[in-house]
DONU-847467 format. One record per atom (N, C-alpha, C, CB): x, y, z; atom name; residue number from 0; residue in three letters. Coordinates in steps of 0.1 Angstrom, whole numbers, always signed. Glycine has a CB too. Example, Ala and Ser with C-alpha at 12.3 -4.5 7.8 and 13.67 -1.06 7.14 Angstrom:
BEGIN
<c1 +132; c2 -57; c3 +78; a N; k 0; r ala>
<c1 +123; c2 -45; c3 +78; a CA; k 0; r ala>
<c1 +132; c2 -33; c3 +78; a C; k 0; r ala>
<c1 +113; c2 -45; c3 +90; a CB; k 0; r ala>
<c1 +128; c2 -22; c3 +71; a N; k 1; r ser>
<c1 +137; c2 -11; c3 +71; a CA; k 1; r ser>
<c1 +129; c2 +0; c3 +79; a C; k 1; r ser>
<c1 +141; c2 -6; c3 +57; a CB; k 1; r ser>
END
This chain:
BEGIN
<c1 +1647; c2 -345; c3 +876; a N; k 0; r met>
<c1 +1649; c2 -350; c3 +889; a CA; k 0; r met>
<c1 +1643; c2 -364; c3 +891; a C; k 0; r met>
<c1 +1644; c2 -340; c3 +899; a CB; k 0; r met>
<c1 +1631; c2 -366; c3 +886; a N; k 1; r thr>
<c1 +1624; c2 -379; c3 +889; a CA; k 1; r thr>
<c1 +1631; c2 -390; c3 +881; a C; k 1; r thr>
<c1 +1610; c2 -378; c3 +885; a CB; k 1; r thr>
<c1 +1637; c2 -387; c3 +869; a N; k 2; r leu>
<c1 +1644; c2 -398; c3 +862; a CA; k 2; r leu>
<c1 +1656; c2 -402; c3 +869; a C; k 2; r leu>
<c1 +1647; c2 -393; c3 +847; a CB; k 2; r leu>
<c1 +1663; c2 -392; c3 +875; a N; k 3; r lys>
<c1 +1675; c2 -395; c3 +883; a CA; k 3; r lys>
<c1 +1672; c2 -404; c3 +895; a C; k 3; r lys>
<c1 +1682; c2 -382; c3 +887; a CB; k 3; r lys>
<c1 +1661; c2 -401; c3 +902; a N; k 4; r leu>
<c1 +1657; c2 -409; c3 +913; a CA; k 4; r leu>
<c1 +1653; c2 -423; c3 +909; a C; k 4; r leu>
<c1 +1645; c2 -402; c3 +920; a CB; k 4; r leu>
<c1 +1646; c2 -424; c3 +897; a N; k 5; r tyr>
<c1 +1642; c2 -437; c3 +892; a CA; k 5; r tyr>
<c1 +1655; c2 -446; c3 +889; a C; k 5; r tyr>
<c1 +1634; c2 -436; c3 +880; a CB; k 5; r tyr>
<c1 +1665; c2 -440; c3 +883; a N; k 6; r val>
<c1 +1677; c2 -448; c3 +879; a CA; k 6; r val>
<c1 +1684; c2 -452; c3 +892; a C; k 6; r val>
<c1 +1686; c2 -439; c3 +870; a CB; k 6; r val>
<c1 +1685; c2 -443; c3 +902; a N; k 7; r val>
<c1 +1692; c2 -447; c3 +914; a CA; k 7; r val>
<c1 +1684; c2 -458; c3 +921; a C; k 7; r val>
<c1 +1693; c2 -435; c3 +923; a CB; k 7; r val>
<c1 +1670; c2 -457; c3 +922; a N; k 8; r ala>
<c1 +1662; c2 -467; c3 +929; a CA; k 8; r ala>
<c1 +1663; c2 -480; c3 +921; a C; k 8; r ala>
<c1 +1648; c2 -462; c3 +929; a CB; k 8; r ala>
<c1 +1663; c2 -480; c3 +908; a N; k 9; r asp>
<c1 +1663; c2 -492; c3 +900; a CA; k 9; r asp>
<c1 +1677; c2 -499; c3 +903; a C; k 9; r asp>
<c1 +1661; c2 -489; c3 +885; a CB; k 9; r asp>
<c1 +1687; c2 -492; c3 +903; a N; k 10; r thr>
<c1 +1701; c2 -498; c3 +905; a CA; k 10; r thr>
<c1 +1702; c2 -503; c3 +919; a C; k 10; r thr>
<c1 +1712; c2 -487; c3 +903; a CB; k 10; r thr>
<c1 +1697; c2 -496; c3 +929; a N; k 11; r leu>
<c1 +1698; c2 -501; c3 +943; a CA; k 11; r leu>
<c1 +1689; c2 -513; c3 +945; a C; k 11; r leu>
<c1 +1695; c2 -490; c3 +952; a CB; k 11; r leu>
<c1 +1677; c2 -513; c3 +939; a N; k 12; r ser>
<c1 +1669; c2 -525; c3 +941; a CA; k 12; r ser>
<c1 +1674; c2 -537; c3 +934; a C; k 12; r ser>
<c1 +1655; c2 -522; c3 +935; a CB; k 12; r ser>
<c1 +1681; c2 -535; c3 +922; a N; k 13; r ala>
<c1 +1687; c2 -546; c3 +916; a CA; k 13; r ala>
<c1 +1699; c2 -552; c3 +924; a C; k 13; r ala>
<c1 +1692; c2 -542; c3 +902; a CB; k 13; r ala>
<c1 +1706; c2 -543; c3 +930; a N; k 14; r trp>
<c1 +1717; c2 -547; c3 +939; a CA; k 14; r trp>
<c1 +1712; c2 -555; c3 +951; a C; k 14; r trp>
<c1 +1726; c2 -535; c3 +944; a CB; k 14; r trp>
<c1 +1701; c2 -549; c3 +957; a N; k 15; r tyr>
<c1 +1696; c2 -555; c3 +970; a CA; k 15; r tyr>
<c1 +1690; c2 -569; c3 +967; a C; k 15; r tyr>
<c1 +1685; c2 -546; c3 +976; a CB; k 15; r tyr>
<c1 +1682; c2 -571; c3 +956; a N; k 16; r phe>
<c1 +1675; c2 -583; c3 +954; a CA; k 16; r phe>
<c1 +1684; c2 -593; c3 +945; a C; k 16; r phe>
<c1 +1662; c2 -580; c3 +947; a CB; k 16; r phe>
<c1 +1696; c2 -589; c3 +942; a N; k 17; r cys>
<c1 +1705; c2 -598; c3 +934; a CA; k 17; r cys>
<c1 +1708; c2 -610; c3 +942; a C; k 17; r cys>
<c1 +1717; c2 -590; c3 +929; a CB; k 17; r cys>
<c1 +1707; c2 -622; c3 +937; a N; k 18; r pro>
<c1 +1711; c2 -634; c3 +944; a CA; k 18; r pro>
<c1 +1726; c2 -634; c3 +946; a C; k 18; r pro>
<c1 +1707; c2 -647; c3 +937; a CB; k 18; r pro>
<c1 +1731; c2 -638; c3 +958; a N; k 19; r ser>
<c1 +1745; c2 -637; c3 +961; a CA; k 19; r ser>
<c1 +1752; c2 -647; c3 +952; a C; k 19; r ser>
<c1 +1748; c2 -640; c3 +975; a CB; k 19; r ser>
<c1 +1763; c2 -642; c3 +946; a N; k 20; r gly>
<c1 +1772; c2 -650; c3 +937; a CA; k 20; r gly>
<c1 +1767; c2 -651; c3 +923; a C; k 20; r gly>
<c1 +1773; c2 -664; c3 +943; a CB; k 20; r gly>
<c1 +1756; c2 -643; c3 +920; a N; k 21; r ser>
<c1 +1751; c2 -644; c3 +906; a CA; k 21; r ser>
<c1 +1760; c2 -637; c3 +896; a C; k 21; r ser>
<c1 +1736; c2 -638; c3 +906; a CB; k 21; r ser>
<c1 +1761; c2 -643; c3 +885; a N; k 22; r thr>
<c1 +1769; c2 -637; c3 +874; a CA; k 22; r thr>
<c1 +1760; c2 -634; c3 +862; a C; k 22; r thr>
<c1 +1780; c2 -646; c3 +869; a CB; k 22; r thr>
<c1 +1747; c2 -637; c3 +863; a N; k 23; r asp>
<c1 +1737; c2 -634; c3 +853; a CA; k 23; r asp>
<c1 +1736; c2 -619; c3 +851; a C; k 23; r asp>
<c1 +1723; c2 -641; c3 +856; a CB; k 23; r asp>
<c1 +1738; c2 -613; c3 +839; a N; k 24; r pro>
<c1 +1737; c2 -599; c3 +838; a CA; k 24; r pro>
<c1 +1723; c2 -593; c3 +841; a C; k 24; r pro>
<c1 +1741; c2 -595; c3 +824; a CB; k 24; r pro>
<c1 +1713; c2 -601; c3 +840; a N; k 25; r met>
<c1 +1700; c2 -596; c3 +843; a CA; k 25; r met>
<c1 +1698; c2 -592; c3 +858; a C; k 25; r met>
<c1 +1689; c2 -607; c3 +840; a CB; k 25; r met>
<c1 +1706; c2 -599; c3 +867; a N; k 26; r tyr>
<c1 +1705; c2 -596; c3 +881; a CA; k 26; r tyr>
<c1 +1715; c2 -586; c3 +886; a C; k 26; r tyr>
<c1 +1706; c2 -609; c3 +889; a CB; k 26; r tyr>
<c1 +1725; c2 -584; c3 +878; a N; k 27; r leu>
<c1 +1736; c2 -575; c3 +883; a CA; k 27; r leu>
<c1 +1731; c2 -560; c3 +882; a C; k 27; r leu>
<c1 +1748; c2 -577; c3 +875; a CB; k 27; r leu>
<c1 +1734; c2 -552; c3 +892; a N; k 28; r pro>
<c1 +1729; c2 -538; c3 +892; a CA; k 28; r pro>
<c1 +1737; c2 -530; c3 +881; a C; k 28; r pro>
<c1 +1731; c2 -532; c3 +906; a CB; k 28; r pro>
<c1 +1729; c2 -522; c3 +874; a N; k 29; r ser>
<c1 +1735; c2 -514; c3 +863; a CA; k 29; r ser>
<c1 +1727; c2 -501; c3 +862; a C; k 29; r ser>
<c1 +1736; c2 -522; c3 +850; a CB; k 29; r ser>
<c1 +1734; c2 -490; c3 +862; a N; k 30; r ala>
<c1 +1727; c2 -477; c3 +860; a CA; k 30; r ala>
<c1 +1722; c2 -476; c3 +845; a C; k 30; r ala>
<c1 +1737; c2 -466; c3 +863; a CB; k 30; r ala>
<c1 +1730; c2 -483; c3 +836; a N; k 31; r arg>
<c1 +1725; c2 -482; c3 +822; a CA; k 31; r arg>
<c1 +1712; c2 -490; c3 +821; a C; k 31; r arg>
<c1 +1736; c2 -489; c3 +813; a CB; k 31; r arg>
<c1 +1710; c2 -501; c3 +828; a N; k 32; r arg>
<c1 +1698; c2 -508; c3 +827; a CA; k 32; r arg>
<c1 +1686; c2 -500; c3 +833; a C; k 32; r arg>
<c1 +1699; c2 -522; c3 +834; a CB; k 32; r arg>
<c1 +1689; c2 -493; c3 +844; a N; k 33; r gly>
<c1 +1679; c2 -484; c3 +851; a CA; k 33; r gly>
<c1 +1675; c2 -473; c3 +842; a C; k 33; r gly>
<c1 +1685; c2 -479; c3 +864; a CB; k 33; r gly>
<c1 +1685; c2 -467; c3 +835; a N; k 34; r leu>
<c1 +1682; c2 -456; c3 +825; a CA; k 34; r leu>
<c1 +1674; c2 -461; c3 +814; a C; k 34; r leu>
<c1 +1695; c2 -450; c3 +820; a CB; k 34; r leu>
<c1 +1677; c2 -473; c3 +809; a N; k 35; r arg>
<c1 +1669; c2 -479; c3 +798; a CA; k 35; r arg>
<c1 +1655; c2 -481; c3 +802; a C; k 35; r arg>
<c1 +1675; c2 -492; c3 +793; a CB; k 35; r arg>
<c1 +1653; c2 -486; c3 +814; a N; k 36; r his>
<c1 +1639; c2 -488; c3 +819; a CA; k 36; r his>
<c1 +1632; c2 -475; c3 +821; a C; k 36; r his>
<c1 +1639; c2 -496; c3 +833; a CB; k 36; r his>
<c1 +1639; c2 -465; c3 +826; a N; k 37; r gly>
<c1 +1633; c2 -452; c3 +828; a CA; k 37; r gly>
<c1 +1629; c2 -445; c3 +816; a C; k 37; r gly>
<c1 +1642; c2 -443; c3 +836; a CB; k 37; r gly>
<c1 +1637; c2 -447; c3 +805; a N; k 38; r leu>
<c1 +1634; c2 -440; c3 +792; a CA; k 38; r leu>
<c1 +1625; c2 -448; c3 +783; a C; k 38; r leu>
<c1 +1647; c2 -437; c3 +785; a CB; k 38; r leu>
<c1 +1622; c2 -460; c3 +787; a N; k 39; r thr>
<c1 +1613; c2 -469; c3 +778; a CA; k 39; r thr>
<c1 +1600; c2 -472; c3 +785; a C; k 39; r thr>
<c1 +1620; c2 -481; c3 +773; a CB; k 39; r thr>
<c1 +1600; c2 -483; c3 +793; a N; k 40; r ser>
<c1 +1588; c2 -489; c3 +798; a CA; k 40; r ser>
<c1 +1582; c2 -480; c3 +809; a C; k 40; r ser>
<c1 +1591; c2 -502; c3 +803; a CB; k 40; r ser>
<c1 +1590; c2 -473; c3 +817; a N; k 41; r ser>
<c1 +1585; c2 -465; c3 +828; a CA; k 41; r ser>
<c1 +1584; c2 -450; c3 +825; a C; k 41; r ser>
<c1 +1593; c2 -467; c3 +840; a CB; k 41; r ser>
<c1 +1587; c2 -446; c3 +813; a N; k 42; r phe>
<c1 +1587; c2 -432; c3 +809; a CA; k 42; r phe>
<c1 +1574; c2 -424; c3 +812; a C; k 42; r phe>
<c1 +1591; c2 -430; c3 +795; a CB; k 42; r phe>
<c1 +1563; c2 -430; c3 +809; a N; k 43; r gly>
<c1 +1550; c2 -423; c3 +812; a CA; k 43; r gly>
<c1 +1548; c2 -421; c3 +827; a C; k 43; r gly>
<c1 +1539; c2 -431; c3 +806; a CB; k 43; r gly>
<c1 +1551; c2 -431; c3 +835; a N; k 44; r ser>
<c1 +1549; c2 -430; c3 +849; a CA; k 44; r ser>
<c1 +1558; c2 -419; c3 +855; a C; k 44; r ser>
<c1 +1552; c2 -444; c3 +856; a CB; k 44; r ser>
<c1 +1570; c2 -418; c3 +850; a N; k 45; r ile>
<c1 +1580; c2 -408; c3 +855; a CA; k 45; r ile>
<c1 +1575; c2 -394; c3 +851; a C; k 45; r ile>
<c1 +1594; c2 -411; c3 +849; a CB; k 45; r ile>
<c1 +1570; c2 -393; c3 +839; a N; k 46; r cys>
<c1 +1564; c2 -380; c3 +834; a CA; k 46; r cys>
<c1 +1552; c2 -376; c3 +843; a C; k 46; r cys>
<c1 +1561; c2 -380; c3 +819; a CB; k 46; r cys>
<c1 +1544; c2 -385; c3 +846; a N; k 47; r phe>
<c1 +1532; c2 -383; c3 +854; a CA; k 47; r phe>
<c1 +1536; c2 -379; c3 +868; a C; k 47; r phe>
<c1 +1523; c2 -395; c3 +854; a CB; k 47; r phe>
<c1 +1546; c2 -385; c3 +873; a N; k 48; r ala>
<c1 +1551; c2 -382; c3 +887; a CA; k 48; r ala>
<c1 +1557; c2 -368; c3 +887; a C; k 48; r ala>
<c1 +1561; c2 -392; c3 +891; a CB; k 48; r ala>
<c1 +1564; c2 -364; c3 +876; a N; k 49; r gly>
<c1 +1569; c2 -351; c3 +875; a CA; k 49; r gly>
<c1 +1558; c2 -340; c3 +874; a C; k 49; r gly>
<c1 +1578; c2 -350; c3 +862; a CB; k 49; r gly>
<c1 +1547; c2 -343; c3 +867; a N; k 50; r leu>
<c1 +1536; c2 -334; c3 +866; a CA; k 50; r leu>
<c1 +1530; c2 -332; c3 +880; a C; k 50; r leu>
<c1 +1526; c2 -339; c3 +856; a CB; k 50; r leu>
<c1 +1528; c2 -343; c3 +887; a N; k 51; r ile>
<c1 +1522; c2 -342; c3 +901; a CA; k 51; r ile>
<c1 +1531; c2 -334; c3 +910; a C; k 51; r ile>
<c1 +1519; c2 -356; c3 +906; a CB; k 51; r ile>
<c1 +1544; c2 -336; c3 +909; a N; k 52; r leu>
<c1 +1553; c2 -329; c3 +918; a CA; k 52; r leu>
<c1 +1554; c2 -314; c3 +914; a C; k 52; r leu>
<c1 +1567; c2 -334; c3 +916; a CB; k 52; r leu>
<c1 +1552; c2 -311; c3 +901; a N; k 53; r ala>
<c1 +1552; c2 -297; c3 +897; a CA; k 53; r ala>
<c1 +1539; c2 -290; c3 +902; a C; k 53; r ala>
<c1 +1553; c2 -296; c3 +882; a CB; k 53; r ala>
<c1 +1528; c2 -297; c3 +901; a N; k 54; r leu>
<c1 +1516; c2 -291; c3 +906; a CA; k 54; r leu>
<c1 +1516; c2 -288; c3 +921; a C; k 54; r leu>
<c1 +1504; c2 -300; c3 +903; a CB; k 54; r leu>
<c1 +1522; c2 -298; c3 +929; a N; k 55; r ile>
<c1 +1523; c2 -296; c3 +943; a CA; k 55; r ile>
<c1 +1532; c2 -284; c3 +946; a C; k 55; r ile>
<c1 +1529; c2 -309; c3 +950; a CB; k 55; r ile>
<c1 +1543; c2 -283; c3 +939; a N; k 56; r lys>
<c1 +1552; c2 -271; c3 +941; a CA; k 56; r lys>
<c1 +1546; c2 -258; c3 +938; a C; k 56; r lys>
<c1 +1565; c2 -273; c3 +932; a CB; k 56; r lys>
<c1 +1538; c2 -258; c3 +927; a N; k 57; r ile>
<c1 +1530; c2 -245; c3 +924; a CA; k 57; r ile>
<c1 +1520; c2 -242; c3 +935; a C; k 57; r ile>
<c1 +1523; c2 -247; c3 +910; a CB; k 57; r ile>
<c1 +1513; c2 -252; c3 +940; a N; k 58; r leu>
<c1 +1504; c2 -249; c3 +950; a CA; k 58; r leu>
<c1 +1511; c2 -245; c3 +963; a C; k 58; r leu>
<c1 +1495; c2 -261; c3 +953; a CB; k 58; r leu>
<c1 +1522; c2 -251; c3 +966; a N; k 59; r arg>
<c1 +1529; c2 -247; c3 +978; a CA; k 59; r arg>
<c1 +1534; c2 -233; c3 +977; a C; k 59; r arg>
<c1 +1541; c2 -257; c3 +981; a CB; k 59; r arg>
<c1 +1540; c2 -229; c3 +966; a N; k 60; r asp>
<c1 +1545; c2 -215; c3 +964; a CA; k 60; r asp>
<c1 +1533; c2 -205; c3 +965; a C; k 60; r asp>
<c1 +1552; c2 -214; c3 +951; a CB; k 60; r asp>
<c1 +1522; c2 -209; c3 +959; a N; k 61; r ala>
<c1 +1510; c2 -200; c3 +960; a CA; k 61; r ala>
<c1 +1505; c2 -198; c3 +974; a C; k 61; r ala>
<c1 +1499; c2 -205; c3 +951; a CB; k 61; r ala>
<c1 +1505; c2 -209; c3 +982; a N; k 62; r met>
<c1 +1501; c2 -208; c3 +996; a CA; k 62; r met>
<c1 +1511; c2 -200; c3 +1004; a C; k 62; r met>
<c1 +1499; c2 -222; c3 +1002; a CB; k 62; r met>
<c1 +1524; c2 -201; c3 +1001; a N; k 63; r asn>
<c1 +1534; c2 -193; c3 +1008; a CA; k 63; r asn>
<c1 +1533; c2 -178; c3 +1005; a C; k 63; r asn>
<c1 +1548; c2 -198; c3 +1005; a CB; k 63; r asn>
<c1 +1530; c2 -175; c3 +992; a N; k 64; r arg>
<c1 +1528; c2 -161; c3 +989; a CA; k 64; r arg>
<c1 +1516; c2 -155; c3 +995; a C; k 64; r arg>
<c1 +1527; c2 -160; c3 +973; a CB; k 64; r arg>
<c1 +1505; c2 -163; c3 +995; a N; k 65; r ala>
<c1 +1493; c2 -158; c3 +1001; a CA; k 65; r ala>
<c1 +1495; c2 -156; c3 +1016; a C; k 65; r ala>
<c1 +1481; c2 -168; c3 +999; a CB; k 65; r ala>
<c1 +1502; c2 -165; c3 +1023; a N; k 66; r gln>
<c1 +1504; c2 -164; c3 +1037; a CA; k 66; r gln>
<c1 +1513; c2 -151; c3 +1040; a C; k 66; r gln>
<c1 +1511; c2 -176; c3 +1043; a CB; k 66; r gln>
<c1 +1523; c2 -149; c3 +1032; a N; k 67; r asp>
<c1 +1531; c2 -137; c3 +1033; a CA; k 67; r asp>
<c1 +1523; c2 -124; c3 +1032; a C; k 67; r asp>
<c1 +1543; c2 -137; c3 +1023; a CB; k 67; r asp>
<c1 +1514; c2 -124; c3 +1021; a N; k 68; r asn>
<c1 +1506; c2 -112; c3 +1019; a CA; k 68; r asn>
<c1 +1496; c2 -111; c3 +1030; a C; k 68; r asn>
<c1 +1498; c2 -114; c3 +1006; a CB; k 68; r asn>
<c1 +1491; c2 -121; c3 +1036; a N; k 69; r ala>
<c1 +1481; c2 -120; c3 +1047; a CA; k 69; r ala>
<c1 +1488; c2 -115; c3 +1059; a C; k 69; r ala>
<c1 +1475; c2 -134; c3 +1050; a CB; k 69; r ala>
<c1 +1501; c2 -119; c3 +1062; a N; k 70; r gln>
<c1 +1508; c2 -113; c3 +1073; a CA; k 70; r gln>
<c1 +1511; c2 -98; c3 +1072; a C; k 70; r gln>
<c1 +1521; c2 -121; c3 +1075; a CB; k 70; r gln>
<c1 +1514; c2 -94; c3 +1059; a N; k 71; r val>
<c1 +1516; c2 -80; c3 +1057; a CA; k 71; r val>
<c1 +1503; c2 -72; c3 +1060; a C; k 71; r val>
<c1 +1521; c2 -77; c3 +1042; a CB; k 71; r val>
<c1 +1492; c2 -77; c3 +1054; a N; k 72; r trp>
<c1 +1479; c2 -70; c3 +1056; a CA; k 72; r trp>
<c1 +1475; c2 -70; c3 +1071; a C; k 72; r trp>
<c1 +1468; c2 -76; c3 +1048; a CB; k 72; r trp>
<c1 +1477; c2 -81; c3 +1078; a N; k 73; r thr>
<c1 +1474; c2 -82; c3 +1092; a CA; k 73; r thr>
<c1 +1482; c2 -72; c3 +1100; a C; k 73; r thr>
<c1 +1476; c2 -96; c3 +1097; a CB; k 73; r thr>
<c1 +1495; c2 -71; c3 +1097; a N; k 74; r ala>
<c1 +1503; c2 -61; c3 +1104; a CA; k 74; r ala>
<c1 +1499; c2 -47; c3 +1101; a C; k 74; r ala>
<c1 +1518; c2 -63; c3 +1099; a CB; k 74; r ala>
<c1 +1495; c2 -44; c3 +1088; a N; k 75; r leu>
<c1 +1491; c2 -30; c3 +1085; a CA; k 75; r leu>
<c1 +1478; c2 -27; c3 +1092; a C; k 75; r leu>
<c1 +1490; c2 -28; c3 +1070; a CB; k 75; r leu>
<c1 +1468; c2 -36; c3 +1091; a N; k 76; r leu>
<c1 +1455; c2 -34; c3 +1097; a CA; k 76; r leu>
<c1 +1455; c2 -34; c3 +1112; a C; k 76; r leu>
<c1 +1445; c2 -44; c3 +1092; a CB; k 76; r leu>
<c1 +1464; c2 -42; c3 +1117; a N; k 77; r gly>
<c1 +1465; c2 -43; c3 +1132; a CA; k 77; r gly>
<c1 +1471; c2 -30; c3 +1137; a C; k 77; r gly>
<c1 +1474; c2 -54; c3 +1136; a CB; k 77; r gly>
<c1 +1480; c2 -24; c3 +1130; a N; k 78; r gln>
<c1 +1486; c2 -11; c3 +1134; a CA; k 78; r gln>
<c1 +1476; c2 +0; c3 +1133; a C; k 78; r gln>
<c1 +1499; c2 -8; c3 +1126; a CB; k 78; r gln>
<c1 +1468; c2 +0; c3 +1123; a N; k 79; r thr>
<c1 +1458; c2 +10; c3 +1121; a CA; k 79; r thr>
<c1 +1447; c2 +9; c3 +1131; a C; k 79; r thr>
<c1 +1452; c2 +9; c3 +1107; a CB; k 79; r thr>
<c1 +1443; c2 -3; c3 +1134; a N; k 80; r arg>
<c1 +1433; c2 -5; c3 +1144; a CA; k 80; r arg>
<c1 +1438; c2 -1; c3 +1158; a C; k 80; r arg>
<c1 +1429; c2 -20; c3 +1145; a CB; k 80; r arg>
<c1 +1450; c2 -4; c3 +1161; a N; k 81; r asp>
<c1 +1456; c2 +1; c3 +1174; a CA; k 81; r asp>
<c1 +1457; c2 +16; c3 +1175; a C; k 81; r asp>
<c1 +1470; c2 -5; c3 +1176; a CB; k 81; r asp>
<c1 +1460; c2 +22; c3 +1164; a N; k 82; r glu>
<c1 +1460; c2 +37; c3 +1164; a CA; k 82; r glu>
<c1 +1446; c2 +43; c3 +1166; a C; k 82; r glu>
<c1 +1466; c2 +42; c3 +1150; a CB; k 82; r glu>
<c1 +1436; c2 +36; c3 +1159; a N; k 83; r met>
<c1 +1423; c2 +41; c3 +1160; a CA; k 83; r met>
<c1 +1417; c2 +39; c3 +1174; a C; k 83; r met>
<c1 +1414; c2 +35; c3 +1149; a CB; k 83; r met>
<c1 +1418; c2 +27; c3 +1179; a N; k 84; r phe>
<c1 +1411; c2 +23; c3 +1191; a CA; k 84; r phe>
<c1 +1420; c2 +25; c3 +1203; a C; k 84; r phe>
<c1 +1406; c2 +9; c3 +1190; a CB; k 84; r phe>
<c1 +1433; c2 +27; c3 +1201; a N; k 85; r gly>
<c1 +1442; c2 +29; c3 +1212; a CA; k 85; r gly>
<c1 +1438; c2 +42; c3 +1219; a C; k 85; r gly>
<c1 +1456; c2 +29; c3 +1208; a CB; k 85; r gly>
<c1 +1434; c2 +52; c3 +1212; a N; k 86; r glu>
<c1 +1431; c2 +65; c3 +1217; a CA; k 86; r glu>
<c1 +1418; c2 +64; c3 +1226; a C; k 86; r glu>
<c1 +1430; c2 +75; c3 +1207; a CB; k 86; r glu>
<c1 +1409; c2 +56; c3 +1221; a N; k 87; r leu>
<c1 +1396; c2 +54; c3 +1228; a CA; k 87; r leu>
<c1 +1398; c2 +47; c3 +1242; a C; k 87; r leu>
<c1 +1386; c2 +47; c3 +1220; a CB; k 87; r leu>
<c1 +1407; c2 +37; c3 +1242; a N; k 88; r ser>
<c1 +1409; c2 +30; c3 +1254; a CA; k 88; r ser>
<c1 +1417; c2 +38; c3 +1264; a C; k 88; r ser>
<c1 +1416; c2 +16; c3 +1251; a CB; k 88; r ser>
<c1 +1426; c2 +46; c3 +1260; a N; k 89; r thr>
<c1 +1434; c2 +54; c3 +1269; a CA; k 89; r thr>
<c1 +1426; c2 +66; c3 +1275; a C; k 89; r thr>
<c1 +1446; c2 +60; c3 +1262; a CB; k 89; r thr>
<c1 +1415; c2 +71; c3 +1268; a N; k 90; r ser>
<c1 +1408; c2 +82; c3 +1273; a CA; k 90; r ser>
<c1 +1398; c2 +78; c3 +1283; a C; k 90; r ser>
<c1 +1400; c2 +89; c3 +1261; a CB; k 90; r ser>
<c1 +1395; c2 +65; c3 +1284; a N; k 91; r asp>
<c1 +1385; c2 +60; c3 +1295; a CA; k 91; r asp>
<c1 +1390; c2 +61; c3 +1308; a C; k 91; r asp>
<c1 +1381; c2 +46; c3 +1292; a CB; k 91; r asp>
END
């Protein structure tokens, strides 16, 4: 995913910053050039970004699972508490 984003960003930035009327191939937008940059000089940065994104996804999934489990336990304990103390409050 990150390599695809890099290639698209490289191509669009080359198009945006290309001088108008330029015929120099260095300035013309090309997905092939973006792919070459992504697989050579920027490959380490892309891999590091992928690692960071994977860690964030793992943490987000773990937090969602913990929140779901907490809601289940809260519902179970809340129901038990209401059953236990509900009788005391109605007898007063």
